[in-house]
Phi, psi and omega in degrees: 000134181278133181282154183297320180298321179295321181291322182294335180281344184278156176280172182296320179296319179294323178294321178296321177294319177298317179298318178296317179297318180294323178294320177295321179295319179298318179297316181294325176297318179295321179294317179298318180294322181289333182271006176104341175285146181244090175293162182301131183298331181291339179294325178297315182293314180300318180296315182296318180294319180294321176299318179296321178297315181297315180296323178296315180294320177298320178295319178297319178297319181295322182274357174083026179270000000 
């Protein structure tokens, strides 16, 4: 899980790239679960929380905070 301080240090372009990577990882986790492999359930939660953190920081940047 990426820490909040690390995310705040990144630029907007880096955050967008991180968001894209996390979305691809989330998709691959869903595919693995659907194909019968059972990835660790906590990975789904960690991925979802990290995506929310990135989106929150992007929103703060957009609103000028």
